[in-house]
KOLKOLDREN-126281 format. One record per residue (C-alpha): x, y, z. Coordinates in Angstrom, 1 decimal, decimal comma, always signed. Example, Ala and Ser with C-alpha at 12.3 -4.5 7.8 and 13.67 -1.06 7.14 Angstrom:
! residues 2
<node east="+12,3" north="-4,5" up="+7,8"/>
<node east="+13,7" north="-1,1" up="+7,1"/>
//
This chain:
! residues 219
<node east="+111,0" north="+56,0" up="-184,7"/>
<node east="+114,2" north="+58,1" up="-185,4"/>
<node east="+113,0" north="+58,5" up="-189,0"/>
<node east="+109,5" north="+59,7" up="-188,0"/>
<node east="+111,0" north="+62,2" up="-185,6"/>
<node east="+113,4" north="+63,6" up="-188,2"/>
<node east="+110,6" north="+63,8" up="-190,8"/>
<node east="+108,2" north="+65,5" up="-188,4"/>
<node east="+110,6" north="+68,1" up="-187,1"/>
<node east="+112,2" north="+68,8" up="-190,5"/>
<node east="+108,6" north="+69,4" up="-191,7"/>
<node east="+108,0" north="+71,9" up="-188,9"/>
<node east="+111,2" north="+73,7" up="-189,8"/>
<node east="+110,2" north="+73,8" up="-193,5"/>
<node east="+106,7" north="+75,0" up="-192,6"/>
<node east="+108,1" north="+77,8" up="-190,4"/>
<node east="+110,4" north="+79,0" up="-193,1"/>
<node east="+107,7" north="+78,8" up="-195,8"/>
<node east="+105,1" north="+80,8" up="-193,8"/>
<node east="+107,7" north="+83,4" up="-192,8"/>
<node east="+108,6" north="+84,0" up="-196,4"/>
<node east="+104,9" north="+84,4" up="-197,3"/>
<node east="+103,9" north="+86,8" up="-194,5"/>
<node east="+107,2" north="+88,6" up="-194,2"/>
<node east="+107,5" north="+88,3" up="-190,4"/>
<node east="+108,2" north="+85,9" up="-187,7"/>
<node east="+106,0" north="+82,8" up="-187,1"/>
<node east="+106,4" north="+83,4" up="-183,3"/>
<node east="+109,0" north="+80,7" up="-183,0"/>
<node east="+110,7" north="+82,3" up="-180,0"/>
<node east="+109,0" north="+81,8" up="-176,6"/>
<node east="+107,6" north="+84,9" up="-174,9"/>
<node east="+107,6" north="+85,0" up="-171,1"/>
<node east="+108,6" north="+82,5" up="-168,4"/>
<node east="+105,7" north="+80,2" up="-168,9"/>
<node east="+106,4" north="+79,7" up="-172,6"/>
<node east="+110,1" north="+79,3" up="-172,0"/>
<node east="+109,2" north="+76,4" up="-169,6"/>
<node east="+106,9" north="+74,9" up="-172,2"/>
<node east="+109,6" north="+75,1" up="-174,8"/>
<node east="+112,1" north="+73,4" up="-172,4"/>
<node east="+109,5" north="+70,6" up="-172,2"/>
<node east="+109,2" north="+70,4" up="-176,0"/>
<node east="+113,0" north="+70,2" up="-176,2"/>
<node east="+113,0" north="+67,2" up="-173,9"/>
<node east="+110,3" north="+65,5" up="-176,0"/>
<node east="+112,2" north="+66,2" up="-179,2"/>
<node east="+115,6" north="+65,2" up="-177,9"/>
<node east="+114,3" north="+62,0" up="-176,2"/>
<node east="+112,3" north="+61,1" up="-179,3"/>
<node east="+115,3" north="+61,3" up="-181,5"/>
<node east="+117,7" north="+59,5" up="-179,1"/>
<node east="+115,4" north="+56,7" up="-177,9"/>
<node east="+116,0" north="+54,3" up="-180,8"/>
<node east="+119,7" north="+54,4" up="-180,2"/>
<node east="+119,4" north="+54,2" up="-176,4"/>
<node east="+117,1" north="+51,1" up="-176,8"/>
<node east="+119,1" north="+49,5" up="-179,6"/>
<node east="+120,6" north="+46,7" up="-177,5"/>
<node east="+117,3" north="+46,0" up="-175,7"/>
<node east="+119,0" north="+46,4" up="-172,4"/>
<node east="+119,1" north="+50,2" up="-172,5"/>
<node east="+122,2" north="+52,4" up="-172,4"/>
<node east="+120,7" north="+54,7" up="-169,7"/>
<node east="+118,2" north="+54,1" up="-166,9"/>
<node east="+114,6" north="+53,9" up="-168,2"/>
<node east="+115,7" north="+53,0" up="-171,8"/>
<node east="+115,6" north="+49,2" up="-171,5"/>
<node east="+112,9" north="+47,5" up="-173,5"/>
<node east="+110,1" north="+46,4" up="-171,1"/>
<node east="+109,2" north="+42,7" up="-170,9"/>
<node east="+105,9" north="+43,0" up="-172,7"/>
<node east="+104,6" north="+40,4" up="-175,1"/>
<node east="+105,9" north="+41,1" up="-178,6"/>
<node east="+103,2" north="+41,0" up="-181,3"/>
<node east="+103,2" north="+42,0" up="-184,9"/>
<node east="+99,9" north="+43,9" up="-184,3"/>
<node east="+101,8" north="+46,3" up="-182,0"/>
<node east="+104,3" north="+47,0" up="-184,7"/>
<node east="+101,6" north="+47,5" up="-187,4"/>
<node east="+99,5" north="+49,7" up="-185,1"/>
<node east="+102,5" north="+51,9" up="-184,1"/>
<node east="+103,6" north="+52,4" up="-187,7"/>
<node east="+100,0" north="+53,2" up="-188,7"/>
<node east="+99,6" north="+55,7" up="-185,9"/>
<node east="+102,9" north="+57,5" up="-186,8"/>
<node east="+101,8" north="+57,7" up="-190,5"/>
<node east="+98,3" north="+58,8" up="-189,6"/>
<node east="+99,5" north="+61,4" up="-187,2"/>
<node east="+101,9" north="+63,0" up="-189,7"/>
<node east="+99,3" north="+62,9" up="-192,5"/>
<node east="+96,8" north="+64,7" up="-190,1"/>
<node east="+99,5" north="+67,3" up="-189,4"/>
<node east="+99,9" north="+68,1" up="-193,1"/>
<node east="+96,1" north="+68,4" up="-193,3"/>
<node east="+96,2" north="+71,0" up="-190,5"/>
<node east="+99,0" north="+72,9" up="-192,3"/>
<node east="+96,9" north="+73,1" up="-195,4"/>
<node east="+93,8" north="+74,2" up="-193,5"/>
<node east="+95,6" north="+76,9" up="-191,6"/>
<node east="+97,5" north="+78,3" up="-194,6"/>
<node east="+99,3" north="+81,5" up="-193,7"/>
<node east="+97,6" north="+81,5" up="-190,3"/>
<node east="+100,0" north="+78,9" up="-189,0"/>
<node east="+102,1" north="+80,0" up="-186,1"/>
<node east="+104,4" north="+78,2" up="-183,6"/>
<node east="+103,4" north="+80,4" up="-180,7"/>
<node east="+101,2" north="+83,2" up="-179,5"/>
<node east="+101,9" north="+86,9" up="-180,2"/>
<node east="+99,6" north="+88,8" up="-178,0"/>
<node east="+100,1" north="+92,0" up="-180,1"/>
<node east="+98,8" north="+90,2" up="-183,2"/>
<node east="+95,1" north="+90,2" up="-184,1"/>
<node east="+94,1" north="+86,6" up="-184,8"/>
<node east="+91,7" north="+85,2" up="-187,3"/>
<node east="+89,6" north="+82,2" up="-186,4"/>
<node east="+90,3" north="+79,2" up="-188,5"/>
<node east="+87,3" north="+76,8" up="-188,8"/>
<node east="+87,9" north="+74,9" up="-192,0"/>
<node east="+89,3" north="+71,3" up="-192,4"/>
<node east="+90,0" north="+69,6" up="-189,1"/>
<node east="+89,4" north="+72,8" up="-187,2"/>
<node east="+85,7" north="+72,4" up="-188,0"/>
<node east="+85,6" north="+69,4" up="-185,7"/>
<node east="+88,2" north="+70,0" up="-183,0"/>
<node east="+89,9" north="+73,1" up="-181,7"/>
<node east="+93,4" north="+71,7" up="-181,5"/>
<node east="+93,9" north="+69,0" up="-184,2"/>
<node east="+97,6" north="+69,6" up="-184,5"/>
<node east="+98,1" north="+68,7" up="-180,9"/>
<node east="+95,8" north="+65,7" up="-181,3"/>
<node east="+97,7" north="+64,4" up="-184,2"/>
<node east="+101,0" north="+65,0" up="-182,3"/>
<node east="+99,7" north="+62,9" up="-179,4"/>
<node east="+98,8" north="+60,1" up="-181,9"/>
<node east="+102,3" north="+60,1" up="-183,3"/>
<node east="+103,9" north="+60,2" up="-179,8"/>
<node east="+101,6" north="+57,4" up="-178,6"/>
<node east="+103,2" north="+55,2" up="-181,2"/>
<node east="+106,5" north="+55,4" up="-179,5"/>
<node east="+105,7" north="+53,1" up="-176,5"/>
<node east="+104,1" north="+50,6" up="-179,0"/>
<node east="+107,3" north="+50,4" up="-181,0"/>
<node east="+109,9" north="+50,9" up="-178,3"/>
<node east="+108,2" north="+50,0" up="-175,0"/>
<node east="+110,3" north="+51,6" up="-172,3"/>
<node east="+109,9" north="+53,8" up="-169,3"/>
<node east="+111,4" north="+56,7" up="-171,2"/>
<node east="+108,9" north="+56,2" up="-174,1"/>
<node east="+106,1" north="+56,4" up="-171,5"/>
<node east="+107,6" north="+59,5" up="-170,0"/>
<node east="+107,8" north="+61,2" up="-173,4"/>
<node east="+104,1" north="+60,5" up="-174,0"/>
<node east="+103,1" north="+61,8" up="-170,5"/>
<node east="+105,2" north="+65,0" up="-170,8"/>
<node east="+103,9" north="+65,7" up="-174,3"/>
<node east="+100,3" north="+65,3" up="-173,2"/>
<node east="+100,9" north="+67,7" up="-170,3"/>
<node east="+102,5" north="+70,3" up="-172,6"/>
<node east="+99,8" north="+70,0" up="-175,2"/>
<node east="+97,0" north="+70,5" up="-172,6"/>
<node east="+98,8" north="+73,5" up="-171,1"/>
<node east="+99,5" north="+75,1" up="-174,5"/>
<node east="+95,9" north="+74,5" up="-175,7"/>
<node east="+94,4" north="+76,1" up="-172,6"/>
<node east="+96,7" north="+79,2" up="-173,0"/>
<node east="+95,7" north="+79,6" up="-176,6"/>
<node east="+92,0" north="+79,3" up="-175,8"/>
<node east="+92,3" north="+81,9" up="-173,1"/>
<node east="+94,0" north="+84,2" up="-175,5"/>
<node east="+91,4" north="+83,7" up="-178,2"/>
<node east="+88,5" north="+84,2" up="-175,8"/>
<node east="+89,9" north="+87,5" up="-174,8"/>
<node east="+90,4" north="+88,8" up="-178,3"/>
<node east="+87,5" north="+87,3" up="-180,2"/>
<node east="+84,8" north="+87,1" up="-177,5"/>
<node east="+81,4" north="+85,6" up="-178,5"/>
<node east="+82,4" north="+84,3" up="-181,9"/>
<node east="+85,1" north="+82,1" up="-180,2"/>
<node east="+82,6" north="+81,0" up="-177,5"/>
<node east="+80,2" north="+79,9" up="-180,2"/>
<node east="+83,0" north="+78,0" up="-181,9"/>
<node east="+83,9" north="+76,3" up="-178,7"/>
<node east="+80,3" north="+75,3" up="-178,1"/>
<node east="+80,1" north="+73,3" up="-181,4"/>
<node east="+83,6" north="+71,8" up="-181,3"/>
<node east="+85,5" north="+69,7" up="-178,8"/>
<node east="+89,0" north="+70,6" up="-177,6"/>
<node east="+90,3" north="+67,2" up="-178,6"/>
<node east="+87,4" north="+65,1" up="-179,9"/>
<node east="+84,5" north="+66,1" up="-182,2"/>
<node east="+81,1" north="+66,9" up="-180,7"/>
<node east="+78,8" north="+64,8" up="-183,0"/>
<node east="+75,0" north="+65,4" up="-183,1"/>
<node east="+75,1" north="+68,8" up="-181,4"/>
<node east="+73,3" north="+71,7" up="-183,0"/>
<node east="+74,2" north="+75,2" up="-182,1"/>
<node east="+72,9" north="+78,6" up="-183,2"/>
<node east="+74,9" north="+80,2" up="-186,0"/>
<node east="+77,9" north="+82,1" up="-184,7"/>
<node east="+78,1" north="+85,9" up="-184,9"/>
<node east="+80,3" north="+87,2" up="-187,7"/>
<node east="+83,9" north="+87,8" up="-186,8"/>
<node east="+85,3" north="+91,3" up="-186,7"/>
<node east="+86,9" north="+92,4" up="-189,9"/>
<node east="+90,6" north="+91,7" up="-190,0"/>
<node east="+93,3" north="+92,4" up="-192,4"/>
<node east="+94,1" north="+89,5" up="-194,8"/>
<node east="+97,4" north="+88,7" up="-193,2"/>
<node east="+96,4" north="+89,0" up="-189,6"/>
<node east="+96,2" north="+85,4" up="-188,5"/>
<node east="+95,3" north="+83,0" up="-185,8"/>
<node east="+98,1" north="+82,1" up="-183,4"/>
<node east="+98,8" north="+78,5" up="-184,3"/>
<node east="+99,6" north="+75,7" up="-182,0"/>
<node east="+103,1" north="+74,7" up="-181,1"/>
<node east="+104,5" north="+71,9" up="-183,2"/>
<node east="+104,8" north="+68,5" up="-181,9"/>
<node east="+102,0" north="+72,1" up="-184,3"/>
//
């Protein structure tokens, strides 16, 4: 799990640097306001615990409270499923990066006019990066079953839900009916299959480099 955490967060850092070079300005990597600062504190807990957990659980007895491996039946299926989820989650994240292109952001800048991204996974769900993050983090309790692993997953889900709701509120305010139409035909986390909606109104014209505020990494 340490390797997956390093690869994921190194990828986020590379993505942030790459997009910043392309657009010539910040990717909103600094939290704005008290609420975002609290969210980022939560992300830091998730990141730090994710990196440290393999070492804290190394002996099986745990070096800190909550890090002992729980007495659950060991089965190769759990190992295979956990590894598959980690790989699938990261592959899905790369898919999201490609779909968003230069629109990728780590946070919301309320002074920035966003463009609605609806291609790739965003054609099915509104927050696929968070979904793929949850899939990756859900692999942790399968590979290192412990109280801390479950806490990491619970905190991450709470953070992702809060951040997704904030981003949707921001986009509803700025984009209005086009975003409402997009929400009507997509799910927040899961696709809405078999539902037909009227064509959405055209989006307001935007400059080429004015982009959708992207989801936070874990975005």
